[in-house]
N, C-alpha and C positions, 0 to 999 in steps of 0.2 A: 334795609339800610345799607347803603354802599360802603365798602371799606376801601381805604386808601392803601396803595401799594407801599410796602416798606422800603425806605430809601437808606441805604448804608452810607454814612458819612465817613470820609477819609480823616485821618489824624490831622491833616493839614486844614481842612475845613473846620474841624473842632477847635483847633488853635486860633483860627481866624475868629471864630465866634466867641472864644474867651477873650481875645484881644478886644473885640467891639464892646464886650461888657466892661471891661477895664476902662475903656475910654469914656464910658457913660455910666458911672457908678450910681448916680441919683435917679436914673431912669427906671421905671418899673420893668419887671422881667416880662410880663405880658406883652407890653409895648415892643420891647426888643424882639421877642419871639414872633410877633406879627410882622415886624419889618424883615426878619430873616426868613419868613415863610416857613416857620417851624412851629410844632405844637409846643405850648409852654411846659408840658411834662418833659419833652426831649431837651429842652433848654435847661431845665432844673437838673436832669440827669447829668448833662455835660458838666454843669457847674459843680455838682457834688462829687464828680469823678475827675476834677481838675488835676490833682496830683498824679493820678494814674495815667492820664492822657499825656501830660508833659513828660513823664518818664518813658511812656512808649514811643513818643515822638523822637526821643533820643536814641532808643535802642532799635527802632524799626524804621522803614522808610516813611516819610511823611505822607506818601500817597497810599499807604496801606489802610485798608478799611477794617481790618481785623488784626489784632495783636495777639499772635499765638506763639508761645515758647516752644522749645524743642522737647521732644518726648524724652529723650535721653540727655539730661542737662550736663552730665560729666562728659559725654562724647562731644557735646557742643564746643568744648574748649579746643578740640582739634580744628574745628572749622574757624574759630577765632584766630588760631596760630596761622592758619592758611591764608586768612585775609590780611593779617598783619605782613606776612611774607610776600603776598602779592603787592601790597602797598609799597613795600621796600624794593620792588622790581624783581623778585625772584620768581621765575616760571616754574610751574608744577604741570606735570603730566596727570590727567585724570586717573589713570591707572595707578599711579603712585599714591595718589591721595586715597583712593578706594582701598588699596592694600593696607595702608596705615590705619584707615578707619576700621577695617575688619580686625586688624591685630589689637587695637585699643579696645574694641568692643569685647574681644575675647579676654583680655586682661581685666576688664571691669565686670566680667561675667554677665554680660548682656546677652540673652539668648534669642530674643526676638528682633535682632538688628539684621537688616538687609542693605548692603550698599547699593545704591542706584547709580545710574549714569548721569543724573541731573543733578 
């Protein structure tokens, strides 16, 4: 028995699938899955995780194929502040951001944190 290679769908594609289901509410899921070239089980999984997919599409890039949160959620607030400052037009040097992240990690007692260049 030959197995098919798994194909990761982006959040954008999953949202398009949900939209096509909403446009055809009376149609059988098996027929929709066939038209979309998806296994019916995959379609049912997407439908059952609808709320999670819509929430992740807001939090992450729609092109993301996997929605993973931060390891250190409290430290993620620093990055959120950084993005807001960048949106306001304030420029940051990467060294300044790295130093602030290390200081905040120390205050939060995070021992396994390592500030990267990227």
